MIKOL-798501 format. One record per residue (C-alpha): residue in one letter; chain; x, y, z. Coordinates in Angstrom, 1 decimal. Layout:
<atoms>
A,A,X,Y,Z
...
</atoms>
This chain:
<atoms>
M,A,-23.6,4.1,-11.7
P,A,-24.2,1.7,-8.7
K,A,-20.9,1.6,-6.9
T,A,-18.3,-0.8,-7.6
G,A,-16.7,-3.6,-5.0
K,A,-13.7,-1.7,-3.3
S,A,-12.0,-4.5,-2.8
L,A,-12.1,-6.0,-6.3
E,A,-11.5,-2.3,-7.4
K,A,-8.3,-2.2,-5.1
L,A,-6.8,-5.7,-6.4
V,A,-7.1,-4.5,-10.0
S,A,-5.0,-1.5,-9.5
S,A,-2.4,-3.4,-7.3
L,A,-2.7,-6.1,-10.3
E,A,-2.5,-3.5,-13.0
K,A,0.6,-2.1,-11.6
A,A,2.7,-4.9,-10.8
L,A,2.0,-5.6,-14.5
G,A,3.0,-2.0,-15.7
D,A,6.1,-1.4,-13.9
S,A,7.8,-0.5,-16.9
G,A,8.1,2.9,-16.7
N,A,5.7,3.5,-19.6
V,A,2.1,2.6,-17.9
V,A,1.0,5.2,-15.0
V,A,-1.9,3.5,-13.3
E,A,-4.6,5.8,-11.5
S,A,-7.5,4.7,-9.6
P,A,-9.9,6.0,-9.3
K,A,-9.2,8.5,-11.7
R,A,-11.8,11.2,-13.1
L,A,-11.7,12.4,-16.9
T,A,-13.6,14.9,-18.4
D,A,-17.0,14.3,-20.1
K,A,-16.5,16.0,-23.8
I,A,-20.1,16.9,-24.2
T,A,-20.8,17.7,-20.5
G,A,-17.6,19.6,-19.3
K,A,-18.1,17.4,-16.0
L,A,-16.0,14.9,-15.1
R,A,-16.5,11.5,-15.0
E,A,-14.6,8.7,-12.6
H,A,-13.2,5.3,-13.7
D,A,-12.6,2.8,-11.5
V,A,-8.9,2.3,-12.9
V,A,-7.2,4.3,-15.7
L,A,-3.9,3.0,-17.7
T,A,-2.2,5.8,-19.4
I,A,0.4,3.9,-21.9
N,A,3.2,5.9,-23.4
Q,A,3.9,4.6,-26.8
A,A,6.3,6.2,-29.2
H,A,4.7,10.0,-29.4
H,A,1.4,9.0,-28.6
Q,A,-0.4,7.7,-25.4
V,A,-3.3,5.1,-25.2
I,A,-5.6,5.0,-22.3
V,A,-7.4,2.4,-21.1
A,A,-10.4,2.7,-18.7
I,A,-11.3,-0.7,-16.5
E,A,-14.7,-0.8,-14.8
C,A,-14.6,-3.4,-11.6
R,A,-18.2,-5.2,-11.2
D,A,-18.4,-7.1,-7.8
R,A,-21.7,-8.3,-8.0
S,A,-24.2,-10.9,-7.2
R,A,-25.3,-11.3,-10.8
P,A,-23.5,-11.3,-14.3
I,A,-23.2,-8.1,-16.4
T,A,-26.1,-7.2,-18.5
V,A,-26.4,-5.9,-22.4
N,A,-27.3,-2.4,-20.5
Q,A,-24.1,-2.3,-18.5
V,A,-21.9,-2.8,-21.4
E,A,-23.8,-0.3,-23.2
G,A,-23.2,2.2,-20.4
F,A,-19.6,1.6,-20.1
W,A,-18.7,2.1,-24.0
K,A,-21.1,5.4,-24.0
K,A,-19.1,6.4,-20.8
C,A,-15.1,5.5,-22.5
Q,A,-16.9,7.6,-25.8
D,A,-17.7,10.8,-23.9
T,A,-14.7,10.5,-21.6
G,A,-11.8,9.9,-24.7
V,A,-10.9,6.2,-23.8
D,A,-9.4,4.3,-26.3
H,A,-9.9,1.1,-25.0
G,A,-12.2,-0.2,-22.6
V,A,-12.2,-3.7,-19.8
I,A,-15.0,-4.9,-17.9
V,A,-13.6,-6.9,-15.2
S,A,-16.5,-9.0,-13.4
S,A,-16.4,-11.2,-10.3
M,A,-19.9,-13.0,-11.3
G,A,-19.0,-13.1,-14.9
F,A,-21.3,-12.1,-18.1
Y,A,-24.8,-13.0,-20.0
N,A,-23.6,-14.4,-23.5
T,A,-25.6,-11.1,-24.7
A,A,-23.8,-9.1,-22.7
R,A,-20.3,-10.8,-24.3
Q,A,-21.7,-10.6,-27.9
K,A,-22.2,-6.8,-27.1
S,A,-19.1,-6.4,-26.1
D,A,-17.3,-8.0,-29.1
F,A,-19.2,-5.5,-31.3
L,A,-18.3,-2.7,-29.2
G,A,-14.8,-3.7,-28.8
I,A,-15.1,-3.8,-25.0
R,A,-13.0,-6.2,-23.3
C,A,-14.7,-8.6,-20.7
L,A,-12.7,-10.4,-18.2
D,A,-13.9,-12.6,-15.5
I,A,-12.2,-13.0,-12.0
E,A,-12.3,-15.9,-9.7
E,A,-10.8,-16.9,-7.0
V,A,-9.1,-20.3,-6.9
E,A,-8.3,-23.1,-4.4
S,A,-4.6,-24.1,-5.9
F,A,-2.0,-23.3,-9.2
D,A,0.5,-26.1,-10.2
W,A,3.1,-23.8,-9.5
M,A,2.2,-22.1,-6.2
L,A,3.8,-24.2,-3.6
A,A,3.0,-22.6,-0.3
Q,A,-0.3,-21.1,1.5
G,A,0.9,-18.0,2.3
M,A,4.0,-16.1,3.7
H,A,5.7,-15.3,7.3
S,A,6.0,-11.8,8.6
L,A,8.8,-10.7,11.3
T,A,7.4,-7.4,12.7
K,A,9.3,-5.9,14.8
R,A,6.8,-3.8,17.4
L,A,8.5,-0.8,19.8
L,A,6.6,-2.0,23.0
H,A,7.6,1.4,24.9
H,A,10.8,3.5,25.4
D,A,12.6,5.4,28.5
W,A,14.6,8.3,27.8
V,A,16.8,9.9,30.3
F,A,19.0,13.1,29.8
Y,A,22.1,14.0,31.3
P,A,23.0,17.3,31.2
K,A,26.5,19.0,32.1
K,A,25.4,20.8,34.8
E,A,24.3,18.4,37.6
G,A,21.2,19.3,39.2
I,A,19.0,21.5,37.2
A,A,15.9,19.8,36.9
D,A,14.2,16.8,37.8
K,A,11.5,14.7,36.0
T,A,8.8,17.3,37.2
N,A,10.3,20.5,35.7
M,A,12.5,19.5,33.2
E,A,12.0,19.9,29.5
V,A,14.3,19.3,27.0
M,A,15.0,21.1,23.6
D,A,17.2,21.8,20.8
V,A,19.3,25.0,19.9
E,A,16.5,26.5,18.1
G,A,13.9,26.5,20.9
N,A,11.9,23.6,19.4
L,A,10.7,21.1,22.2
L,A,11.6,17.0,22.1
T,A,8.0,15.9,21.6
Q,A,6.8,12.6,22.5
E,A,6.2,12.0,18.9
V,A,9.8,12.9,18.1
L,A,11.1,10.6,20.6
T,A,9.2,7.8,19.3
S,A,10.1,8.4,15.9
N,A,13.9,8.2,17.0
A,A,13.7,5.0,19.2
L,A,11.7,3.3,16.1
S,A,14.6,4.5,14.1
Q,A,17.6,3.2,16.1
L,A,15.4,-0.1,16.8
T,A,15.7,-0.9,13.0
K,A,19.4,0.0,12.9
L,A,20.1,-2.2,16.0
L,A,18.4,-5.1,15.3
S,A,20.4,-7.5,12.9
E,A,18.9,-9.8,10.2
P,A,17.9,-12.5,10.3
L,A,15.0,-11.9,12.8
A,A,14.3,-14.2,15.4
P,A,10.6,-14.1,17.2
V,A,10.7,-13.2,20.7
E,A,7.5,-11.8,23.1
K,A,9.2,-9.2,25.1
D,A,13.1,-7.9,25.2
S,A,14.9,-4.6,25.3
V,A,17.8,-2.5,24.1
T,A,19.9,0.2,25.8
V,A,21.4,3.1,23.7
K,A,23.5,5.6,24.2
F,A,23.4,9.0,22.3
P,A,25.3,12.5,22.7
G,A,23.8,15.3,23.4
D,A,24.9,17.2,20.7
N,A,22.6,20.7,20.2
L,A,20.4,19.6,22.9
I,A,19.6,21.3,25.8
I,A,17.8,21.1,28.9
R,A,15.4,23.6,30.7
N,A,13.9,23.9,34.3
T,A,10.3,25.1,33.5
E,A,10.3,26.8,37.3
T,A,13.7,28.8,37.0
G,A,13.9,29.1,33.1
E,A,17.8,27.5,34.0
T,A,19.4,25.6,31.0
S,A,22.1,23.5,30.7
P,A,23.6,21.5,27.2
V,A,22.6,17.7,27.5
K,A,26.0,15.9,28.1
Y,A,24.6,12.5,26.6
V,A,21.0,10.6,26.5
M,A,20.4,6.8,27.6
A,A,17.5,5.3,26.0
T,A,16.0,1.6,26.6
L,A,14.2,0.4,23.9
H,A,11.3,-2.3,24.8
Y,A,10.3,-4.5,21.7
S,A,8.7,-7.8,20.5
I,A,9.4,-9.6,17.2
V,A,5.8,-10.8,15.8
D,A,6.1,-14.0,13.6
E,A,2.7,-13.9,11.7
F,A,1.6,-16.0,8.7
I,A,-0.1,-14.2,5.7
P,A,-2.4,-16.6,3.8
F,A,-2.4,-16.2,0.0
K,A,-5.7,-15.4,-1.5
L,A,-5.1,-17.2,-5.5
I,A,-6.9,-15.2,-8.6
Q,A,-7.2,-15.6,-12.0
Y,A,-7.9,-13.0,-14.7
K,A,-10.1,-14.9,-17.3
D,A,-11.6,-13.9,-21.0
A,A,-13.9,-16.5,-21.4
D,A,-12.0,-19.7,-20.9
E,A,-8.7,-18.7,-21.8
N,A,-6.5,-18.0,-18.7
I,A,-4.6,-14.0,-18.8
T,A,-3.1,-13.7,-15.7
E,A,-2.6,-16.0,-12.4
A,A,-2.0,-13.7,-9.0
A,A,-1.3,-15.0,-5.4
V,A,-1.9,-12.1,-3.3
A,A,-1.2,-11.5,0.3
D,A,-2.0,-8.3,2.4
F,A,0.8,-6.9,4.7
N,A,0.3,-4.5,7.2
A,A,3.6,-3.6,9.4
G,A,2.6,-0.7,11.2
N,A,3.4,2.5,8.5
I,A,3.3,0.4,5.9
T,A,0.6,-1.6,4.4
G,A,0.6,-2.6,1.0
K,A,-0.1,-5.7,-0.9
F,A,2.7,-8.8,-1.5
M,A,2.0,-10.5,-5.5
I,A,3.4,-13.1,-7.2
V,A,2.3,-12.2,-10.8
G,A,2.5,-14.0,-14.3
K,A,0.9,-14.5,-17.4
F,A,-0.2,-18.6,-17.9
D,A,2.5,-20.7,-18.3
E,A,5.4,-17.7,-17.9
E,A,8.0,-16.8,-15.6
K,A,6.3,-15.2,-12.4
K,A,7.9,-12.5,-10.5
V,A,7.6,-10.9,-7.0
V,A,6.5,-7.3,-6.5
F,A,5.1,-5.3,-3.6
V,A,2.4,-2.6,-4.1
P,A,2.2,-0.3,-1.4
D,A,-1.0,1.5,-0.2
K,A,-0.7,5.2,-1.0
A,A,-3.4,6.4,1.2
K,A,-1.5,5.2,4.2
N,A,1.9,5.2,3.7
T,A,2.2,8.8,2.7
</atoms>
């Protein structure tokens, strides 16, 4: 089977997660189900497992991001795949629509056809995007003061905890980011470059001279954190999900990236109903 467009597949997954936050819906993308005939695993783009009372309903979504509309053969192939993998309901989402014969076949087989298209504006969406104020750690300087003076200098000094674990650059960076989050109060204002100095107690830290092996407990630590605050404008992508001429769902989507936290901010709602704002993290990068 030809590969789907990954951008479309991720968007469908994010949208379904946003709409399925009741706790009764599990969204997996992609999801492999066992073929009842061959016993082999077969992949669906998106699978929704809906818990209803004492039973489950499994919905599979096929995402097609192509240069031409969906054909009868593609509908039949997806329907057969759903039958073989025990799927209760099948949905095909297409960015290029469906041939009329494909819609007729889908109606007969019970496959839902959804068009997805970008639009220029929504009546309810007044903003063109969102502003993101992001804290960025530029670099950090640490000075460790031992209780016993003159024990070591920068060329022959290492710092460890009482269990002998070295204080690595990764650990220092993690602590610097944590402190920066605590120290910078809201609301933030953009700044190209600034710094803040923090004093820590030296509890459970030891300085060691790598040449002589001599050690001393740390009295206190001074850390200077250099940072910037960046104001970034993130435009909304406006998307409609449609079943023939019926507007099913509207979504304004903004890609968000703040270092180790990435995902999508989404304003989602059915037509003429109350909208809700959700954040859908990208699991692959945030875990």
